[in-house]
Residue frames relative to the residue before (quaternion, step in Angstrom):
aa qw qx qy qz dx dy dz
M 1.0000 0.0000 0.0000 0.0000 0.00 0.00 0.00
R 0.1840 -0.7748 0.6020 0.0582 3.59 -0.67 1.07
L 0.1034 -0.7747 0.6191 0.0769 3.71 -0.47 1.25
Q 0.0316 -0.7257 0.6873 -0.0015 3.57 -1.40 0.80
Q 0.5614 -0.6031 0.4310 0.3677 3.56 -1.23 0.39
N 0.8087 0.2701 -0.2759 0.4438 3.37 -1.14 0.89
Q 0.4297 0.6736 -0.4855 0.3547 3.46 1.25 0.37
V 0.2517 -0.7508 0.6017 0.1042 3.61 -1.03 0.76
W 0.0359 -0.8004 0.5983 -0.0113 3.50 -0.70 1.21
R 0.2100 -0.7885 0.5688 0.1034 3.57 -1.08 0.74
K 0.0055 0.7528 -0.6537 0.0773 3.51 -0.95 1.05
G 0.8197 -0.0459 0.0030 0.5710 3.63 -0.43 1.05
E 0.7557 -0.2598 0.2675 0.5383 3.66 -0.76 -1.13
N 0.6582 0.5188 -0.3597 0.4102 3.60 1.07 -0.08
H 0.1765 -0.7465 0.6265 0.1383 3.62 -1.15 0.52
Y 0.1193 -0.7872 0.6021 0.0603 3.57 -1.12 0.88
R 0.1806 -0.7978 0.5752 0.0056 3.44 -0.73 1.32
I 0.2928 -0.7618 0.5463 0.1885 3.75 -0.52 1.07
V 0.2693 -0.7962 0.5370 0.0726 3.47 -0.67 1.34
N 0.7785 -0.0450 0.0946 0.6188 3.40 0.89 -1.14
L 0.1552 -0.7835 0.6016 0.0097 3.46 -0.95 1.09
E 0.0306 0.7710 -0.6348 0.0408 3.56 -0.66 1.17
R 0.7751 -0.3983 0.2507 0.4216 3.46 -1.50 0.19
L 0.8447 0.1988 -0.0640 0.4927 3.59 0.82 -0.99
A 0.7500 0.3301 -0.1336 0.5574 3.55 1.41 -0.34
V 0.1830 -0.7587 0.6119 0.1284 3.60 -1.30 0.53
D 0.1933 -0.7347 0.6384 0.1241 3.48 -0.83 0.74
Y 0.0666 0.8419 -0.5270 0.0947 3.67 -0.56 0.97
K 0.3355 -0.7257 0.5699 0.1897 3.61 -1.11 0.53
L 0.2849 -0.7460 0.5849 0.1420 3.58 -0.87 1.08
L 0.0537 -0.8331 0.5501 -0.0213 3.61 -0.44 1.17
K 0.2690 -0.7429 0.5676 0.2315 3.58 -0.99 0.49
D 0.7553 0.0969 -0.0862 0.6424 3.54 1.32 -0.47
P 0.3856 -0.7692 0.4624 0.2139 3.66 -0.41 1.14
A 0.6340 0.5579 -0.3489 0.4064 3.51 1.08 -0.60
T 0.7038 0.4758 -0.2806 0.4468 3.52 0.94 -0.53
K 0.1695 -0.8373 0.4713 0.2193 3.55 1.51 -0.51
E 0.4070 0.6194 -0.5427 0.3952 3.63 1.01 0.83
G 0.3148 0.7155 -0.5882 0.2073 3.65 -1.05 0.87
T 0.5257 -0.6092 0.4986 0.3224 3.43 -1.47 -0.25
H 0.4174 -0.7180 0.5037 0.2377 3.51 -1.16 0.75
H 0.0163 -0.7798 0.6257 0.0110 3.53 -1.12 0.71
R 0.2499 -0.7557 0.5911 0.1304 3.53 -1.38 0.39
L 0.0449 0.8086 -0.5850 0.0434 3.62 -0.74 0.90
S 0.5020 -0.5771 0.4933 0.4143 3.53 -1.20 0.16
K 0.5962 -0.6020 0.3117 0.4302 3.75 -0.83 0.44
K 0.6083 0.5747 -0.3628 0.4099 3.52 1.20 -0.60
E 0.6165 0.5325 -0.3011 0.4957 3.67 1.29 -0.67
F 0.6677 0.5450 -0.2778 0.4243 3.38 1.03 -1.04
C 0.6419 0.4731 -0.3141 0.5153 3.60 1.09 -0.79
R 0.6364 0.4977 -0.3853 0.4459 3.73 0.83 -0.60
L 0.5954 0.5561 -0.3390 0.4705 3.66 1.21 -0.77
L 0.7407 0.4627 -0.2191 0.4350 3.49 0.89 -0.88
R 0.4306 0.7117 -0.4565 0.3157 3.58 1.36 -0.23
G 0.8145 0.1717 -0.2070 0.5141 3.59 -0.70 1.28
A 0.5329 0.6163 -0.4167 0.4031 3.56 1.24 0.23
T 0.3031 -0.7592 0.5417 0.1961 3.54 -1.18 0.40
L 0.4140 -0.7292 0.4828 0.2525 3.64 -0.92 0.86
L 0.2672 -0.7779 0.5406 0.1769 3.52 -0.66 0.95
P 0.5702 -0.6266 0.4262 0.3172 3.60 -1.18 0.72
């Protein structure tokens, strides 16, 4: 899995947009609707974020 900034991942009804990508941490925004771009900011380690995305699909 190759992570990059501004990628949008979908898992179930939730969408995750990577806001800031660092060496060991990921800042992401949890979105209900990616068109509105409204959501809550969260921060996880890269390892935890990859576990969160397991089974998710990358949106174009």
